[in-house]
C-alpha positions as protocol buffer text, in pm:
chain_id: "A"
residue {
  index: 1
  type: MET
  ca { x: 718 y: 3185 z: 1470 }
}
residue {
  index: 2
  type: SER
  ca { x: 675 y: 2835 z: 1607 }
}
residue {
  index: 3
  type: ALA
  ca { x: 296 y: 2868 z: 1607 }
}
residue {
  index: 4
  type: ALA
  ca { x: 303 y: 2961 z: 1238 }
}
residue {
  index: 5
  type: ILE
  ca { x: 518 y: 2660 z: 1154 }
}
residue {
  index: 6
  type: LEU
  ca { x: 288 y: 2434 z: 1357 }
}
residue {
  index: 7
  type: GLY
  ca { x: -12 y: 2574 z: 1174 }
}
residue {
  index: 8
  type: ILE
  ca { x: 151 y: 2513 z: 836 }
}
residue {
  index: 9
  type: LEU
  ca { x: 246 y: 2156 z: 927 }
}
residue {
  index: 10
  type: LEU
  ca { x: -101 y: 2076 z: 1057 }
}
residue {
  index: 11
  type: SER
  ca { x: -251 y: 2235 z: 744 }
}
residue {
  index: 12
  type: LEU
  ca { x: -33 y: 2007 z: 532 }
}
residue {
  index: 13
  type: THR
  ca { x: -161 y: 1711 z: 732 }
}
residue {
  index: 14
  type: VAL
  ca { x: -521 y: 1811 z: 668 }
}
residue {
  index: 15
  type: ALA
  ca { x: -443 y: 1868 z: 299 }
}
residue {
  index: 16
  type: ALA
  ca { x: -294 y: 1518 z: 271 }
}
residue {
  index: 17
  type: ILE
  ca { x: -607 y: 1375 z: 432 }
}
residue {
  index: 18
  type: TRP
  ca { x: -836 y: 1562 z: 190 }
}
residue {
  index: 19
  type: ILE
  ca { x: -628 y: 1457 z: -111 }
}
residue {
  index: 20
  type: ALA
  ca { x: -649 y: 1093 z: -3 }
}
residue {
  index: 21
  type: CYS
  ca { x: -1024 y: 1120 z: 59 }
}
residue {
  index: 22
  type: LEU
  ca { x: -1083 y: 1270 z: -285 }
}
residue {
  index: 23
  type: ALA
  ca { x: -863 y: 1003 z: -442 }
}
residue {
  index: 24
  type: VAL
  ca { x: -1057 y: 724 z: -270 }
}
residue {
  index: 25
  type: MET
  ca { x: -1383 y: 871 z: -404 }
}
residue {
  index: 26
  type: ARG
  ca { x: -1253 y: 930 z: -757 }
}
residue {
  index: 27
  type: LEU
  ca { x: -1033 y: 630 z: -834 }
}
residue {
  index: 28
  type: PRO
  ca { x: -1214 y: 351 z: -1017 }
}
residue {
  index: 29
  type: ARG
  ca { x: -1028 y: 37 z: -908 }
}
residue {
  index: 30
  type: ALA
  ca { x: -989 y: -107 z: -560 }
}
residue {
  index: 31
  type: LEU
  ca { x: -610 y: -136 z: -588 }
}
residue {
  index: 32
  type: ASP
  ca { x: -587 y: 230 z: -687 }
}
residue {
  index: 33
  type: ARG
  ca { x: -793 y: 328 z: -384 }
}
residue {
  index: 34
  type: LEU
  ca { x: -564 y: 115 z: -170 }
}
residue {
  index: 35
  type: HIS
  ca { x: -268 y: 322 z: -291 }
}
residue {
  index: 36
  type: ALA
  ca { x: -450 y: 639 z: -183 }
}
residue {
  index: 37
  type: VAL
  ca { x: -493 y: 499 z: 167 }
}
residue {
  index: 38
  type: ALA
  ca { x: -125 y: 401 z: 181 }
}
residue {
  index: 39
  type: PHE
  ca { x: -35 y: 758 z: 77 }
}
residue {
  index: 40
  type: LEU
  ca { x: -249 y: 889 z: 360 }
}
residue {
  index: 41
  type: ASN
  ca { x: -71 y: 675 z: 619 }
}
residue {
  index: 42
  type: ALA
  ca { x: 274 y: 781 z: 504 }
}
residue {
  index: 43
  type: ALA
  ca { x: 210 y: 1151 z: 445 }
}
residue {
  index: 44
  type: ALA
  ca { x: -6 y: 1222 z: 750 }
}
residue {
  index: 45
  type: GLY
  ca { x: 225 y: 1020 z: 974 }
}
residue {
  index: 46
  type: PHE
  ca { x: 526 y: 1215 z: 854 }
}
residue {
  index: 47
  type: PHE
  ca { x: 362 y: 1554 z: 907 }
}
residue {
  index: 48
  type: VAL
  ca { x: 231 y: 1462 z: 1253 }
}
residue {
  index: 49
  type: THR
  ca { x: 577 y: 1342 z: 1358 }
}
residue {
  index: 50
  type: VAL
  ca { x: 747 y: 1657 z: 1232 }
}
residue {
  index: 51
  type: THR
  ca { x: 484 y: 1868 z: 1407 }
}
residue {
  index: 52
  type: ALA
  ca { x: 553 y: 1688 z: 1736 }
}
residue {
  index: 53
  type: PHE
  ca { x: 926 y: 1752 z: 1707 }
}
residue {
  index: 54
  type: VAL
  ca { x: 872 y: 2120 z: 1617 }
}
residue {
  index: 55
  type: ALA
  ca { x: 633 y: 2165 z: 1910 }
}
residue {
  index: 56
  type: ASP
  ca { x: 833 y: 1982 z: 2178 }
}
residue {
  index: 57
  type: GLY
  ca { x: 1184 y: 1937 z: 2043 }
}
residue {
  index: 58
  type: VAL
  ca { x: 1340 y: 1604 z: 2131 }
}
residue {
  index: 59
  type: SER
  ca { x: 1131 y: 1493 z: 2426 }
}
residue {
  index: 60
  type: GLY
  ca { x: 973 y: 1179 z: 2552 }
}
residue {
  index: 61
  type: ARG
  ca { x: 640 y: 1264 z: 2393 }
}
residue {
  index: 62
  type: SER
  ca { x: 783 y: 1340 z: 2049 }
}
residue {
  index: 63
  type: LEU
  ca { x: 992 y: 1022 z: 2056 }
}
residue {
  index: 64
  type: LYS
  ca { x: 682 y: 820 z: 2145 }
}
residue {
  index: 65
  type: ILE
  ca { x: 496 y: 979 z: 1855 }
}
residue {
  index: 66
  type: ALA
  ca { x: 786 y: 899 z: 1622 }
}
residue {
  index: 67
  type: LEU
  ca { x: 783 y: 537 z: 1740 }
}
residue {
  index: 68
  type: LEU
  ca { x: 405 y: 511 z: 1698 }
}
residue {
  index: 69
  type: MET
  ca { x: 415 y: 663 z: 1350 }
}
residue {
  index: 70
  type: THR
  ca { x: 697 y: 426 z: 1249 }
}
residue {
  index: 71
  type: LEU
  ca { x: 490 y: 132 z: 1368 }
}
residue {
  index: 72
  type: LEU
  ca { x: 181 y: 272 z: 1192 }
}
residue {
  index: 73
  type: VAL
  ca { x: 363 y: 305 z: 859 }
}
residue {
  index: 74
  type: ALA
  ca { x: 518 y: -42 z: 894 }
}
residue {
  index: 75
  type: TRP
  ca { x: 187 y: -209 z: 977 }
}
residue {
  index: 76
  type: SER
  ca { x: 2 y: -17 z: 708 }
}
residue {
  index: 77
  type: ALA
  ca { x: 253 y: -148 z: 453 }
}
residue {
  index: 78
  type: VAL
  ca { x: 191 y: -504 z: 571 }
}
residue {
  index: 79
  type: LEU
  ca { x: -186 y: -458 z: 574 }
}
residue {
  index: 80
  type: SER
  ca { x: -183 y: -294 z: 230 }
}
residue {
  index: 81
  type: HIS
  ca { x: 8 y: -591 z: 94 }
}
residue {
  index: 82
  type: VAL
  ca { x: -237 y: -838 z: 250 }
}
residue {
  index: 83
  type: VAL
  ca { x: -541 y: -649 z: 123 }
}
residue {
  index: 84
  type: GLY
  ca { x: -387 y: -614 z: -224 }
}
residue {
  index: 85
  type: ARG
  ca { x: -321 y: -989 z: -245 }
}
residue {
  index: 86
  type: ALA
  ca { x: -674 y: -1063 z: -126 }
}
residue {
  index: 87
  type: LEU
  ca { x: -817 y: -829 z: -391 }
}
residue {
  index: 88
  type: LEU
  ca { x: -612 y: -995 z: -662 }
}
residue {
  index: 89
  type: LEU
  ca { x: -723 y: -1340 z: -549 }
}
residue {
  index: 90
  type: ARG
  ca { x: -1088 y: -1238 z: -532 }
}
residue {
  index: 91
  type: GLU
  ca { x: -1117 y: -1023 z: -843 }
}
residue {
  index: 92
  type: GLY
  ca { x: -822 y: -1130 z: -1055 }
}
residue {
  index: 93
  type: SER
  ca { x: -656 y: -880 z: -1287 }
}
residue {
  index: 94
  type: SER
  ca { x: -965 y: -656 z: -1292 }
}
residue {
  index: 95
  type: ALA
  ca { x: -904 y: -545 z: -932 }
}
C-alpha cells in the first residue's frame, strides 16, 4: 500500500514539473513564465516533502527534507520578487 501511495505522490510531482515546463513554453510574457516557475517550486516541494513523510514517517531525514523545502519555497519567493521587479524595470508594463 505504501509503495502505491509513494508512486502516486511521485507521479504528481512529475506531473507538476511537466505542467510548469509546458506553461513556460506556452506563456507569452516573462512575468507569466515567472509565475509558472514559482508554481513549480511550491507544488513539487510540497509533493516531495509529503513523499518523504509517507516513506519514512517522522524521522531525521524527513524533517531535513521539510526544512530544505521550506527554505526552497521561501527563497524562491524572494528570488521571484527580485526577478519580477527587474523585469518591470527593464521592460516596463510590457513585461
